[in-house]
C-alpha positions as CSV (number, residue, x, y, z in Angstrom):
1,M,111.2,-61.9,-185.6
2,K,113.8,-60.2,-184.6
3,L,114.3,-56.4,-184.1
4,K,117.4,-56.6,-185.9
5,N,115.7,-58.4,-188.9
6,V,112.9,-55.4,-189.3
7,K,113.5,-52.6,-192.0
8,R,111.6,-49.8,-192.8
9,G,109.4,-50.5,-195.6
10,Q,108.8,-53.9,-194.7
11,F,105.4,-55.4,-195.6
12,V,104.5,-57.6,-192.6
13,K,101.4,-59.4,-191.0
14,V,100.4,-59.1,-187.6
15,K,100.4,-62.6,-186.0
16,S,96.8,-63.5,-184.4
17,T,98.5,-63.9,-180.9
18,A,99.7,-60.6,-180.9
19,S,98.9,-58.5,-178.0
20,A,100.7,-55.4,-178.0
21,F,98.9,-54.3,-181.4
22,A,95.2,-52.7,-181.3
23,H,92.7,-55.7,-181.3
24,K,91.4,-54.7,-185.0
25,Y,94.8,-55.1,-186.2
26,V,95.3,-58.6,-185.2
27,G,95.9,-60.6,-188.2
28,A,96.1,-57.6,-190.3
29,Y,98.7,-57.1,-193.3
30,G,101.0,-53.4,-193.1
31,T,103.8,-51.9,-193.7
32,V,106.5,-50.9,-191.0
33,L,106.9,-47.1,-190.6
34,S,109.6,-46.9,-187.8
35,V,111.6,-49.2,-185.9
36,E,113.0,-48.5,-182.2
37,D,117.1,-48.8,-182.0
38,A,118.4,-52.0,-180.4
39,S,119.2,-50.4,-177.3
40,Y,115.6,-49.3,-176.7
41,T,114.3,-51.3,-173.5
42,G,110.7,-51.0,-173.8
43,T,108.1,-53.4,-175.6
44,L,106.6,-50.9,-178.2
45,T,109.1,-51.3,-180.9
46,V,107.8,-51.0,-184.2
47,Q,105.2,-48.6,-185.4
48,V,103.0,-50.5,-188.2
49,R,100.7,-48.6,-191.0
50,F,97.6,-50.5,-192.1
51,P,95.6,-50.1,-195.5
52,D,92.8,-48.4,-193.4
53,G,95.4,-45.4,-192.9
54,G,95.6,-46.1,-188.9
55,T,98.9,-46.7,-187.5
56,D,99.8,-48.5,-184.1
57,W,103.1,-49.3,-182.1
58,G,103.4,-52.7,-181.5
59,N,106.4,-55.3,-180.5
60,H,108.3,-56.5,-183.1
61,T,107.6,-60.5,-181.9
62,D,103.9,-59.7,-182.8
63,I,105.0,-59.6,-186.5
64,K,105.9,-61.6,-189.3
65,P,107.7,-60.8,-192.5
66,I,105.4,-61.3,-196.0
67,K,107.2,-61.6,-199.5
68,L,105.7,-60.3,-202.3
């Protein structure tokens, strides 16, 4: 997923091939809490909140949008 397409509040799924998210969240669904600016050069670009109440930072390429 491109960083410019990621929005706060968006429902997403962490891809099974994700390497930046914690192992327990691989394949999990969650809601985007925050997104870094396009000028940010690091790898952890999105923060996602999961149903268990946990949050994790990961890379925007490791998530895909889910339509409800």
